[in-house]
ChimeraX commands (.cxc) that place a marker at each C-alpha (Angstrom):
marker #1 position 24.02,-48.76,20.76 radius 0.5
marker #1 position 26.53,-48.24,18.03 radius 0.5
marker #1 position 29.98,-49.39,19.05 radius 0.5
marker #1 position 33.37,-48.99,17.48 radius 0.5
marker #1 position 36.17,-51.40,18.28 radius 0.5
marker #1 position 39.47,-52.69,16.95 radius 0.5
marker #1 position 39.04,-55.17,14.11 radius 0.5
marker #1 position 40.80,-58.06,15.82 radius 0.5
marker #1 position 39.73,-61.59,16.70 radius 0.5
marker #1 position 37.81,-61.74,19.98 radius 0.5
marker #1 position 36.85,-58.05,20.11 radius 0.5
marker #1 position 33.16,-58.67,19.45 radius 0.5
marker #1 position 32.95,-61.21,22.27 radius 0.5
marker #1 position 34.80,-58.79,24.55 radius 0.5
marker #1 position 32.21,-56.12,23.73 radius 0.5
marker #1 position 29.25,-58.42,24.40 radius 0.5
marker #1 position 30.42,-59.83,27.76 radius 0.5
marker #1 position 29.86,-56.57,29.71 radius 0.5
marker #1 position 26.20,-56.55,28.61 radius 0.5
marker #1 position 25.70,-59.90,30.30 radius 0.5
marker #1 position 27.73,-58.78,33.32 radius 0.5
marker #1 position 25.29,-55.95,34.05 radius 0.5
marker #1 position 22.20,-58.13,33.52 radius 0.5
marker #1 position 21.42,-56.98,30.00 radius 0.5
marker #1 position 19.68,-59.01,27.32 radius 0.5
marker #1 position 20.99,-58.87,23.75 radius 0.5
marker #1 position 18.17,-58.77,21.19 radius 0.5
marker #1 position 20.19,-58.24,18.00 radius 0.5
marker #1 position 23.76,-57.71,16.85 radius 0.5
marker #1 position 24.37,-56.09,13.48 radius 0.5
marker #1 position 27.93,-56.47,12.32 radius 0.5
marker #1 position 29.09,-56.15,8.75 radius 0.5
marker #1 position 32.77,-56.72,8.15 radius 0.5
marker #1 position 34.14,-55.27,4.96 radius 0.5
marker #1 position 36.93,-57.13,3.21 radius 0.5
marker #1 position 39.60,-56.10,2.82 radius 0.5
marker #1 position 39.36,-53.92,5.92 radius 0.5
marker #1 position 39.72,-50.31,4.88 radius 0.5
marker #1 position 40.33,-49.33,8.50 radius 0.5
marker #1 position 41.43,-51.13,11.59 radius 0.5
marker #1 position 38.13,-50.47,13.34 radius 0.5
marker #1 position 34.83,-52.27,13.24 radius 0.5
marker #1 position 31.35,-50.79,13.73 radius 0.5
marker #1 position 28.75,-52.91,15.50 radius 0.5
marker #1 position 25.16,-52.04,16.30 radius 0.5
marker #1 position 23.57,-53.79,19.26 radius 0.5
marker #1 position 19.92,-53.79,20.29 radius 0.5
marker #1 position 19.58,-54.70,23.95 radius 0.5
marker #1 position 17.36,-54.54,27.00 radius 0.5
marker #1 position 19.04,-53.17,30.09 radius 0.5
marker #1 position 17.76,-53.05,33.67 radius 0.5
marker #1 position 17.09,-49.56,35.00 radius 0.5
marker #1 position 20.19,-47.77,36.30 radius 0.5
marker #1 position 22.79,-50.06,34.72 radius 0.5
marker #1 position 23.81,-47.95,31.71 radius 0.5
marker #1 position 26.69,-46.09,33.41 radius 0.5
marker #1 position 28.17,-49.36,34.66 radius 0.5
marker #1 position 27.89,-50.87,31.16 radius 0.5
marker #1 position 29.59,-47.86,29.56 radius 0.5
marker #1 position 32.49,-48.12,32.03 radius 0.5
marker #1 position 32.92,-51.86,31.36 radius 0.5
marker #1 position 32.90,-51.25,27.59 radius 0.5
marker #1 position 35.56,-48.54,27.94 radius 0.5
marker #1 position 37.70,-50.98,29.95 radius 0.5
marker #1 position 37.46,-53.42,27.00 radius 0.5
marker #1 position 38.68,-50.73,24.60 radius 0.5
marker #1 position 35.24,-50.36,22.98 radius 0.5
marker #1 position 34.03,-46.87,22.04 radius 0.5
marker #1 position 30.33,-46.10,22.29 radius 0.5
marker #1 position 29.59,-43.95,19.26 radius 0.5
marker #1 position 25.82,-43.57,19.78 radius 0.5
marker #1 position 23.19,-44.56,22.30 radius 0.5
marker #1 position 19.53,-44.45,21.41 radius 0.5
marker #1 position 16.61,-45.57,23.48 radius 0.5
marker #1 position 13.78,-47.46,21.83 radius 0.5
marker #1 position 11.04,-47.85,24.37 radius 0.5
marker #1 position 8.67,-50.03,22.35 radius 0.5
marker #1 position 10.71,-53.07,21.35 radius 0.5
marker #1 position 8.03,-55.69,20.66 radius 0.5
marker #1 position 5.55,-55.59,17.79 radius 0.5
marker #1 position 2.46,-57.60,16.95 radius 0.5
marker #1 position 0.01,-57.15,14.07 radius 0.5
marker #1 position -3.58,-58.39,14.31 radius 0.5
marker #1 position -6.72,-58.16,12.20 radius 0.5
marker #1 position -10.03,-56.82,13.55 radius 0.5
marker #1 position -13.32,-57.44,11.76 radius 0.5
marker #1 position -16.70,-55.99,12.62 radius 0.5
marker #1 position -18.48,-52.67,12.86 radius 0.5
marker #1 position -15.32,-50.86,13.89 radius 0.5
marker #1 position -16.44,-47.30,13.23 radius 0.5
marker #1 position -19.91,-47.79,14.71 radius 0.5
marker #1 position -18.38,-49.16,17.92 radius 0.5
marker #1 position -15.94,-46.25,18.34 radius 0.5
marker #1 position -12.58,-47.26,16.91 radius 0.5
marker #1 position -10.80,-44.48,18.83 radius 0.5
marker #1 position -12.00,-46.03,22.11 radius 0.5
marker #1 position -10.55,-49.38,21.00 radius 0.5
marker #1 position -7.19,-47.76,20.25 radius 0.5
marker #1 position -7.26,-45.74,23.49 radius 0.5
marker #1 position -7.82,-48.89,25.54 radius 0.5
marker #1 position -4.34,-50.06,24.45 radius 0.5
marker #1 position -2.63,-46.65,24.52 radius 0.5
marker #1 position -3.81,-45.96,28.09 radius 0.5
marker #1 position -1.62,-48.79,29.42 radius 0.5
marker #1 position 1.48,-46.60,29.07 radius 0.5
marker #1 position 3.54,-49.64,28.11 radius 0.5
marker #1 position 1.90,-50.49,24.77 radius 0.5
marker #1 position 0.67,-48.35,21.89 radius 0.5
marker #1 position -1.17,-48.77,18.63 radius 0.5
marker #1 position 1.45,-47.65,16.11 radius 0.5
marker #1 position -0.32,-48.61,12.90 radius 0.5
marker #1 position -3.89,-48.89,11.73 radius 0.5
marker #1 position -5.18,-49.62,8.25 radius 0.5
marker #1 position -8.96,-49.68,7.79 radius 0.5
marker #1 position -11.13,-51.00,4.95 radius 0.5
marker #1 position -14.84,-50.12,4.87 radius 0.5
marker #1 position -16.64,-51.88,1.98 radius 0.5
marker #1 position -20.08,-50.31,2.64 radius 0.5
marker #1 position -21.69,-48.09,5.26 radius 0.5
marker #1 position -23.62,-50.91,6.96 radius 0.5
marker #1 position -21.16,-53.74,6.22 radius 0.5
marker #1 position -18.52,-54.92,8.65 radius 0.5
marker #1 position -15.16,-53.28,8.17 radius 0.5
marker #1 position -11.73,-54.74,8.73 radius 0.5
marker #1 position -8.56,-53.23,10.10 radius 0.5
marker #1 position -4.97,-54.25,10.42 radius 0.5
marker #1 position -3.77,-53.03,13.81 radius 0.5
marker #1 position -0.12,-52.94,14.85 radius 0.5
marker #1 position 0.71,-52.78,18.54 radius 0.5
marker #1 position 4.16,-52.12,19.98 radius 0.5
marker #1 position 5.08,-52.68,23.62 radius 0.5
marker #1 position 7.95,-52.37,26.07 radius 0.5
marker #1 position 8.10,-56.09,26.98 radius 0.5
marker #1 position 6.59,-59.41,25.93 radius 0.5
marker #1 position 4.52,-59.39,29.13 radius 0.5
marker #1 position 3.11,-55.97,28.28 radius 0.5
marker #1 position 2.32,-57.20,24.75 radius 0.5
marker #1 position 0.35,-60.12,26.20 radius 0.5
marker #1 position -1.49,-57.65,28.44 radius 0.5
marker #1 position -2.32,-55.39,25.47 radius 0.5
marker #1 position -3.66,-58.34,23.48 radius 0.5
marker #1 position -5.82,-59.41,26.46 radius 0.5
marker #1 position -7.21,-55.87,26.60 radius 0.5
marker #1 position -7.94,-55.97,22.87 radius 0.5
marker #1 position -9.71,-59.34,23.26 radius 0.5
marker #1 position -11.88,-57.88,26.02 radius 0.5
marker #1 position -12.80,-54.86,23.91 radius 0.5
marker #1 position -13.55,-57.15,20.96 radius 0.5
marker #1 position -15.84,-59.29,23.08 radius 0.5
marker #1 position -17.76,-56.26,24.40 radius 0.5
marker #1 position -18.10,-54.79,20.90 radius 0.5
marker #1 position -18.76,-58.09,19.07 radius 0.5
marker #1 position -15.60,-57.79,16.98 radius 0.5
marker #1 position -13.57,-60.66,15.62 radius 0.5
marker #1 position -9.83,-60.60,16.32 radius 0.5
marker #1 position -7.49,-62.66,14.16 radius 0.5
marker #1 position -4.23,-63.09,16.02 radius 0.5
marker #1 position -0.86,-64.16,14.65 radius 0.5
marker #1 position 0.14,-67.77,15.15 radius 0.5
marker #1 position 3.37,-66.83,16.94 radius 0.5
marker #1 position 3.50,-68.41,20.35 radius 0.5
marker #1 position 0.56,-70.71,19.61 radius 0.5
marker link #1:1,2 radius 0.2
marker link #1:2,3 radius 0.2
marker link #1:3,4 radius 0.2
marker link #1:4,5 radius 0.2
marker link #1:5,6 radius 0.2
marker link #1:6,7 radius 0.2
marker link #1:7,8 radius 0.2
marker link #1:8,9 radius 0.2
marker link #1:9,10 radius 0.2
marker link #1:10,11 radius 0.2
marker link #1:11,12 radius 0.2
marker link #1:12,13 radius 0.2
marker link #1:13,14 radius 0.2
marker link #1:14,15 radius 0.2
marker link #1:15,16 radius 0.2
marker link #1:16,17 radius 0.2
marker link #1:17,18 radius 0.2
marker link #1:18,19 radius 0.2
marker link #1:19,20 radius 0.2
marker link #1:20,21 radius 0.2
marker link #1:21,22 radius 0.2
marker link #1:22,23 radius 0.2
marker link #1:23,24 radius 0.2
marker link #1:24,25 radius 0.2
marker link #1:25,26 radius 0.2
marker link #1:26,27 radius 0.2
marker link #1:27,28 radius 0.2
marker link #1:28,29 radius 0.2
marker link #1:29,30 radius 0.2
marker link #1:30,31 radius 0.2
marker link #1:31,32 radius 0.2
marker link #1:32,33 radius 0.2
marker link #1:33,34 radius 0.2
marker link #1:34,35 radius 0.2
marker link #1:35,36 radius 0.2
marker link #1:36,37 radius 0.2
marker link #1:37,38 radius 0.2
marker link #1:38,39 radius 0.2
marker link #1:39,40 radius 0.2
marker link #1:40,41 radius 0.2
marker link #1:41,42 radius 0.2
marker link #1:42,43 radius 0.2
marker link #1:43,44 radius 0.2
marker link #1:44,45 radius 0.2
marker link #1:45,46 radius 0.2
marker link #1:46,47 radius 0.2
marker link #1:47,48 radius 0.2
marker link #1:48,49 radius 0.2
marker link #1:49,50 radius 0.2
marker link #1:50,51 radius 0.2
marker link #1:51,52 radius 0.2
marker link #1:52,53 radius 0.2
marker link #1:53,54 radius 0.2
marker link #1:54,55 radius 0.2
marker link #1:55,56 radius 0.2
marker link #1:56,57 radius 0.2
marker link #1:57,58 radius 0.2
marker link #1:58,59 radius 0.2
marker link #1:59,60 radius 0.2
marker link #1:60,61 radius 0.2
marker link #1:61,62 radius 0.2
marker link #1:62,63 radius 0.2
marker link #1:63,64 radius 0.2
marker link #1:64,65 radius 0.2
marker link #1:65,66 radius 0.2
marker link #1:66,67 radius 0.2
marker link #1:67,68 radius 0.2
marker link #1:68,69 radius 0.2
marker link #1:69,70 radius 0.2
marker link #1:70,71 radius 0.2
marker link #1:71,72 radius 0.2
marker link #1:72,73 radius 0.2
marker link #1:73,74 radius 0.2
marker link #1:74,75 radius 0.2
marker link #1:75,76 radius 0.2
marker link #1:76,77 radius 0.2
marker link #1:77,78 radius 0.2
marker link #1:78,79 radius 0.2
marker link #1:79,80 radius 0.2
marker link #1:80,81 radius 0.2
marker link #1:81,82 radius 0.2
marker link #1:82,83 radius 0.2
marker link #1:83,84 radius 0.2
marker link #1:84,85 radius 0.2
marker link #1:85,86 radius 0.2
marker link #1:86,87 radius 0.2
marker link #1:87,88 radius 0.2
marker link #1:88,89 radius 0.2
marker link #1:89,90 radius 0.2
marker link #1:90,91 radius 0.2
marker link #1:91,92 radius 0.2
marker link #1:92,93 radius 0.2
marker link #1:93,94 radius 0.2
marker link #1:94,95 radius 0.2
marker link #1:95,96 radius 0.2
marker link #1:96,97 radius 0.2
marker link #1:97,98 radius 0.2
marker link #1:98,99 radius 0.2
marker link #1:99,100 radius 0.2
marker link #1:100,101 radius 0.2
marker link #1:101,102 radius 0.2
marker link #1:102,103 radius 0.2
marker link #1:103,104 radius 0.2
marker link #1:104,105 radius 0.2
marker link #1:105,106 radius 0.2
marker link #1:106,107 radius 0.2
marker link #1:107,108 radius 0.2
marker link #1:108,109 radius 0.2
marker link #1:109,110 radius 0.2
marker link #1:110,111 radius 0.2
marker link #1:111,112 radius 0.2
marker link #1:112,113 radius 0.2
marker link #1:113,114 radius 0.2
marker link #1:114,115 radius 0.2
marker link #1:115,116 radius 0.2
marker link #1:116,117 radius 0.2
marker link #1:117,118 radius 0.2
marker link #1:118,119 radius 0.2
marker link #1:119,120 radius 0.2
marker link #1:120,121 radius 0.2
marker link #1:121,122 radius 0.2
marker link #1:122,123 radius 0.2
marker link #1:123,124 radius 0.2
marker link #1:124,125 radius 0.2
marker link #1:125,126 radius 0.2
marker link #1:126,127 radius 0.2
marker link #1:127,128 radius 0.2
marker link #1:128,129 radius 0.2
marker link #1:129,130 radius 0.2
marker link #1:130,131 radius 0.2
marker link #1:131,132 radius 0.2
marker link #1:132,133 radius 0.2
marker link #1:133,134 radius 0.2
marker link #1:134,135 radius 0.2
marker link #1:135,136 radius 0.2
marker link #1:136,137 radius 0.2
marker link #1:137,138 radius 0.2
marker link #1:138,139 radius 0.2
marker link #1:139,140 radius 0.2
marker link #1:140,141 radius 0.2
marker link #1:141,142 radius 0.2
marker link #1:142,143 radius 0.2
marker link #1:143,144 radius 0.2
marker link #1:144,145 radius 0.2
marker link #1:145,146 radius 0.2
marker link #1:146,147 radius 0.2
marker link #1:147,148 radius 0.2
marker link #1:148,149 radius 0.2
marker link #1:149,150 radius 0.2
marker link #1:150,151 radius 0.2
marker link #1:151,152 radius 0.2
marker link #1:152,153 radius 0.2
marker link #1:153,154 radius 0.2
marker link #1:154,155 radius 0.2
marker link #1:155,156 radius 0.2
marker link #1:156,157 radius 0.2
marker link #1:157,158 radius 0.2
marker link #1:158,159 radius 0.2
marker link #1:159,160 radius 0.2
marker link #1:160,161 radius 0.2
marker link #1:161,162 radius 0.2
view
């Protein structure tokens, strides 16, 4: 969401409280205050997760706080993880490996960079997966591990969460 509010002390907090009130989770707040203020308004961008069906209630609460919603955009795939795969990726049907993630409906392979040093040598790929939630990301990584085990591929996972 991109919000516009009066540039006064306490306005940002007043804009964030309704998100909590409707059960939302704030992921990021981007707020850059210019000095001296050229206008009396402040633009704030907020990335948030919101339970299904709560948007109208949130918009009403924001209006009550004197906050204008300038833009609303929906980003379905909020979480990202990049892994490395090593092995005979092309010979074991790389598209099937990608499809195994994409078929979940809640995670997708959004980036793939492949290096093939020789026709019979193992190749390596950097694979980026995006998902709707952390739980769905964990599920996608479990699927990838299963595919890697069946196809004798090595997966190098990030250390996050280890």
